[in-house]
N, C-alpha and C positions, 0 to 999 in steps of 0.2 A: 505493500500502498504505500500511495506518495498523498503528501501534506500539504497543504503551505499555512504556515502562523503565525504570527506577531509577539513580536519582542513588546513588554509594556510594563513597567513601574514594576523588574524582577522578576517578570509570571513570564508563564508565555501560552496566547490565545490563538485555535480552528479555527481561521481564513474560511478553506476550502480544502474537499478532497481531490484533487489529483487527478489517482489511476487508484481503483477498486482492489480489492484483492481478494481470493473465497471466502478468509475469518480474521479480521481482526477484534484484538480489544479497543479501546478507548476507555481510557479512566477520566473524570467527571469531575473536578468538584464546583458545586458548585453554593452559591453564599448563600444568594434569597432562598430557604427553604420553600416559602411560598410559590416558586416557580419548579420542585421537583416534579409536579404532576405534570405540568404543560410539557414540557419540555423531554421530559416519557414518551407523551401521549403522539408528539414528534415522531420520535425516533424508534417507534412501533407503527407508524403510519407507514413508516421508509425502511419496514419487516428485517427491523435494526433489533434484537432481543434487548434485552434491558436487565440487569440484574439487579440485585436484592440493596437495599440500602444499607451503610452506616450506620452507626450512633456514635 
């Protein structure tokens, strides 16, 4: 898989998927918990598997 990312304030932000692979794992840190369900729904609509939530 090949992606594009943007560095910002000592963090790296996903920008776009350039080339897909058969299987890829992307770990996300979502700081606003109110957005977790919304982001999960978008990923599921894209046929992505969405794993569990850590506490």
